[in-house]
Each structure stands twice: as structure tokens, then as C-alpha cells.
C-alpha positions, -999 to 999 in steps of 0.1 A, spaced: -442 289 31 -408 272 31 -399 247 59 -368 268 66 -390 299 72 -414 280 94 -386 263 114 -369 296 121 -402 310 134 -409 280 157 -373 280 170 -376 316 180 -409 311 198 -396 279 215 -367 299 229 -391 326 242 -414 301 259 -386 287 281 -377 251 289 -405 242 313 -434 256 294 -458 243 267 -475 262 239 -509 253 225 -521 270 193 -553 259 174 -564 269 140 -598 284 131 -629 263 130 -653 260 101 -683 283 103 -715 276 84 -736 303 67 -766 280 64 -773 243 63 -745 223 47 -729 254 33 -698 267 50 -681 301 47 -647 299 29 -622 286 55 -592 307 65 -567 293 90 -560 312 122 -531 337 115 -510 327 145 -513 290 137 -506 294 100 -476 317 107 -460 288 126 -471 258 105 -481 269 70 -509 243 74 -542 254 57 -567 228 70 -592 231 98 -593 208 129 -556 212 138 -536 220 169 -499 228 172 -482 219 205 -448 234 213 -426 216 239 -393 233 245 -365 209 253 -384 177 247 -359 152 235 -385 132 215 -396 162 195 -404 198 204 -431 205 178 -462 183 174 -491 188 150 -525 171 156 -546 172 125 -572 152 104 -564 119 89 -571 114 52 -607 104 44 -612 92 8 -650 95 10 -648 131 23 -621 140 -3 -644 130 -31 -667 159 -20 -643 186 -8 -609 177 -23 -575 163 -12 -565 164 24 -529 164 37 -534 137 63 -508 129 89 -478 122 66 -487 152 44 -490 175 74 -456 166 88 -439 169 53 -454 203 45 -450 219 79 -417 203 89 -428 196 125 -411 169 145 -442 146 145 -479 146 135 -508 127 150 -545 123 145 -566 151 160 -587 125 178 -555 116 198 -551 151 213 -570 143 245 -550 111 250 -516 128 245 -520 161 262 -521 151 299 -488 132 295 -472 161 276 -482 185 303 -465 165 331 -439 186 350 -445 216 328 -448 248 349 -470 269 326 -491 267 295 -489 295 269 -523 297 252 -547 325 242 -578 321 263 -611 332 249 -604 325 212 -616 289 212 -640 281 241 -640 244 235 -602 242 236 -601 264 268 -623 238 285 -602 209 273 -570 225 286 -585 229 320 -595 192 319 -560 181 309 -546 201 339 -571 184 362 -560 150 350 -523 158 356 -531 170 391 -545 136 400 -509 123 397 -495 145 424 -489 116 448 -467 101 421 -445 132 423 -458 146 390 -464 184 388 -492 200 368 -488 234 351 -496 261 377 -505 289 353 -519 297 319 -502 326 302 -514 346 272 -494 335 242 -502 366 222 -476 389 237 -447 367 228 -459 356 194 -474 389 183 -441 407 190 -425 382 167 -451 387 140 -448 425 142 -414 425 125 -418 411 90 -391 390 75 -381 393 38 -404 365 27 -433 382 44 -425 416 29 -423 399 -5 -459 385 -1 -471 419 10 -456 436 -20 -475 412 -42 -507 418 -24 -502 455 -28 -491 452 -64 -523 434 -75 -545 457 -53 -529 488 -69 -539 475 -104 -574 469 -91 -577 504 -78 -564 518 -111 -590 497 -129 -618 511 -108 -607 547 -114 -606 541 -151 -640 524 -151 -659 549 -129 -684 572 -144 -717 587 -132 -747 563 -135 -728 532 -124 -735 516 -91 -711 511 -62 -714 473 -65 -703 475 -102 -671 493 -92 -666 467 -65 -670 440 -92 -642 456 -112 -619 455 -82 -627 419 -75 -622 410 -112 -587 424 -112 -578 405 -80 -592 372 -93 -575 374 -127 -542 377 -108 -549 347 -86 -557 367 -55 -589 349 -45 -598 368 -13 -600 403 -1 -583 412 32 -616 427 45 -650 437 31 -645 462 4 -658 498 9 -671 515 -23 -687 547 -11 -701 574 -34 -711 608 -22 -720 612 14 -716 574 19 -679 581 21 -686 598 55 -695 564 70 -662 550 80 -669 513 76 -696 516 50 -699 483 31 -734 482 17 -721 492 -18 -756 495 -34 -760 532 -42 -758 548 -75 -727 569 -84 -739 603 -93 -723 632 -112 -705 654 -88 -698 627 -63 -665 618 -49 -660 580 -47 -640 565 -18 -627 530 -24 -611 513 6 -602 478 -6 -573 454 -6 -565 418 -16 -550 391 5 -521 372 -11 -510 339 6 -528 352 38 -510 385 38 -531 417 35 -530 449 16 -551 479 27 -555 508 2 -579 537 1 -582 561 -28 -608 589 -33 -616 603 -68 -643 622 -86 -670 602 -103 -669 624 -134 -631 626 -135 -627 662 -124 -625 675 -88 -647 704 -80 -631 733 -61 -645 724 -27 -636 687 -32 -601 697 -42 -597 718 -11 -606 690 12 -586 665 -8 -555 686 -9 -556 690 29 -559 652 35 -531 646 10 -509 672 27 -516 655 61 -506 621 47 -473 635 33 -465 649 67 -473 616 84 -453 595 60 -424 618 65 -422 606 101 -424 568 93 -387 564 102 -368 541 126 -364 558 160 -397 577 157 -425 568 180 -457 553 168 -478 583 175 -456 609 157 -471 604 122 -506 607 137 -497 639 156 -482 654 124 -514 646 104 -536 661 132 -515 693 132 -519 697 94 -556 689 94 -565 712 123 -546 741 108 -562 734 74 -597 732 89 -592 766 105 -581 781 72 -612 767 55 -635 780 82 -646 746 95 -630 752 129 -625 784 148 -598 791 174 -562 786 180 -547 755 165 -529 745 197 -561 748 217 -582 730 191 -558 700 191 -557 699 229 -595 699 229 -596 673 201 -620 696 181 -607 680 149 -624 647 158 -657 661 146 -643 656 110 -614 633 117 -625 607 143 -599 579 137 -562 573 141 -538 578 112 -529 541 108 -525 506 122 -502 476 118 -506 455 87 -496 419 81 -515 386 81 -544 405 96 -555 438 81 -555 452 116 -524 433 125 -511 422 158 -485 440 180 -487 465 209 -488 502 201 -474 510 235 -446 494 255 -446 499 293 -471 528 288 -450 547 262 -457 548 225 -433 523 209 -405 532 185 -407 522 149 -382 496 137 -372 483 103 -395 454 92 -427 469 107 -455 476 81 -482 501 89 -509 520 71 -510 558 69 -545 569 63 -557 604 73 -592 614 63 -619 641 65 -656 634 67 -682 662 64 -717 649 66 -747 664 49 -762 694 66 -732 697 90 -740 726 114 -718 756 110 -701 742 79 -703 760 45 -728 740 23 -703 736 -4 -684 710 18 -715 690 28 -713 653 19 -676 653 11 -656 623 25 -619 618 17 -595 592 29 -561 584 14 -543 553 26 -510 537 18 -490 507 32 -455 516 45 -426 493 52 -402 508 78 -367 506 65 -333 519 77 -340 552 59 -371 563 40 -402 540 42 -409 518 12 -444 527 0 -458 494 -11 -489 510 -26 -472 539 -45 -485 527 -78 -520 538 -71 -522 575 -80 -532 600 -53 -519 633 -67 -552 649 -80 -536 658 -113 -525 622 -119 -559 609 -109 -577 631 -133 -552 622 -161 -557 584 -154 -595 588 -154 -594 607 -187 -577 577 -205 -599 550 -218 -593 517 -202 -572 498 -227 -557 463 -226 -557 450 -190 -524 452 -172 -504 420 -170 -512 398 -140 
């Protein structure tokens, strides 16, 4: 991230905090999977959004109006012995230079500095519950300041959740963020295409997952945004299936819900396709209904529309279609009111997307579904899931699970579909799968 980009974000948040407040934001901690072996570290999204700093053991302190500097970063000092094992560290000077904060100090000095920095501040903006150790330390700092009350020094009187201010800011993506998300989507689209062209009966779900990961890694996208779902046959009816160890059989549909993360920005794509390259008639009936519902939902991703309108459009199409196929009986209006469709479509039609795959931002404002605005990015992902031996359902539909998911950037007019390159028209899917996989697409 550029310093200009980071500075703009911090200035906006400093203004929202107000002149007598202080903001405290810590990054993630290192988690260990077993002795001496850590999970890959990923910085906290809020912290990284404001600092661009990728190392653990760091805290950002925001002090609106402080003449000596409004943004302080506490982080690790360089340690040559440790660097020999784990690689270069930014250190104090490097952290200040890369993030553009006003000053940087050793993380060990945090407890020494904070009681003084909190003097005569009225409130602390901090997300309680995310870091229990830091929560306890903040309370201790407040207690120390209160001991100076006879000297006329005030301590903060309240701790306010930082999320609402910062997450509203993160909800609207700036051009640099949108560019990163286009790249995440672009590489992930190629990976989905590769999986489709590789798939054939007799492979295993984990082999298709490996093809997806291969395409990400060869393009320099080293992490997925979430555990990949590669679900063949009835496994596709398990919404968050991630075992990925079953054999892909002739006649199966394969649902792949997977996306790469580029520079800590996510993509989230789902495609469903026939293992043998040809949809059966029942599969095509369910697939076409889900695709029709997605088209209806995307048609309402427009500024001025409320968040729930794409979902309501998808529900209308799906419920009407389920009645036509004989999977539901009754009047469409009554079935929607009674949520009968949830037997086969139990989830919402989308979610915010950004640094987190289920990104931050409220869906309602003052009790009302919020309006969509340019710069918001959301998924649109209707689905239908018909388990094996579903009571009252024609057997030909048993075990069919279909989800189709795209990433949509709200613009002033029609949405920009970041993931449009992954085929979803059934004719296009069959045509792609019929072609032998040739020379890999350029990274």
C-alpha cells in the first residue's frame, strides 16, 4: 500500500474519532499449530488497512489533535539472531518508513507510554473481545491515569467500539482496493477455468483443489481467502463442506467455492459443473433456475437499491421455479411468507466482500436495510440444495447441489462483475470442458 493511501485512511478515521479521543488497534497474534510450528501469519484486517504493516506484535495508537504526532506505531525491534531463522524484520525505522506514521517505538514501551497518552482523553475507541490480553492492559492503563485525579488529570470515562466507525469506512472501497480485488478475481477466475477443464470422473475432490491452488500459486497468489470447497455429488448439499476427499463420479455435479487472496483482499467465486462435461436434464433444470435467480438478483445491484432487494428477487424466482418443478406446492406469495423455500435455499443471497471474505459493514442502518452505494463490493450467490432421499421430492433431483456466485462492484450504473470471466452459462461450461486444457493462461 502507498503511504498516500494509508495517510488518507488514517486522517479520515482521526476526524471521525474526535479531538478528545484515542484509538487503539492491535494486529493479530501468532498462533501455533503444534510445537515450534506456527500457522502462516496474517495481520488483522483493521490494523493492516490503516498501517500496511505485515508483522505481528504491533499496536497502532491514534491521538487526534496531538501536536507531537497523531499516529504512533509500537512494534518489534530488529533482532539479527531471530532474522537468521525467520527472515528480515522492519524494526522501528522500517516500520515508520513503510507505514508513514508520525512515530514508531518498541512494543515493549507500550505500557510505559499509554497511561501518559491517555491523560485528559475522554474516551478510548477499541474493539473489546478481540484481544483479551490487550483488553486487560487497557483497563490497567485507565486505572493508572485515575490515580492522578488529585493532580487535575482526567482519565477516559468510556470505551467505545471502534468497529462501527472504521468498518463503515472500509465498506466503501477506494480505487486502489478495487484494483486489488480485480486482480484477486482475475487469478481466481483462471483457477476455476483450470478446474473445469481438468475435471473428469475418477479424479478426487482434493485433486481438483490442487489444480485450483496451482493456478493461484503460479500467479503469485499464495493464500486462499477461505478454505476451498470442492464438493462432488451430494457433498454439494453441505454448505460449508471442506473435507474434499471424495471421488468424483460419472453423473455428479461438482460445486467449487474457492477464491484467492491478493495483497490481503479476497475473491469469492462459486461455480457448479458436470463432472463428465454434460448436464443431465434434471441437473440442467435446477441449474437454470439458480442461474435465473442470480441474473434477477444482479439486476438489482444498483445504487439506491436496498441491500435486501437482490435477495428478495432471487427468492421470488427460486420459489416460483420450485413450484413449477413440483418441489413445493402452494401459492408463491404464501410460500415466500412462510419461508418454505428455505428447505432448499437456506442462506442469504450475498455478503460484503473486501479484506475479509465475509467483510465488515452493517447490513441495516437504524433498523432499515441500507442502500447500496458506489464502491461497495458484494457477492451474489443463490443456490439450491436437494439432499439424497429428500421426502416428497422426485428422485431424479436427489443429491443435486448448485450454487453460482459472483463478485459485484456497485457503480453509478450497472455493477462491474469482477468474476465474469468464469463461465456460468451451461452451454459455455460444456464447451470449455470439451476443450483439452492447452497451454496455461498467462499469469
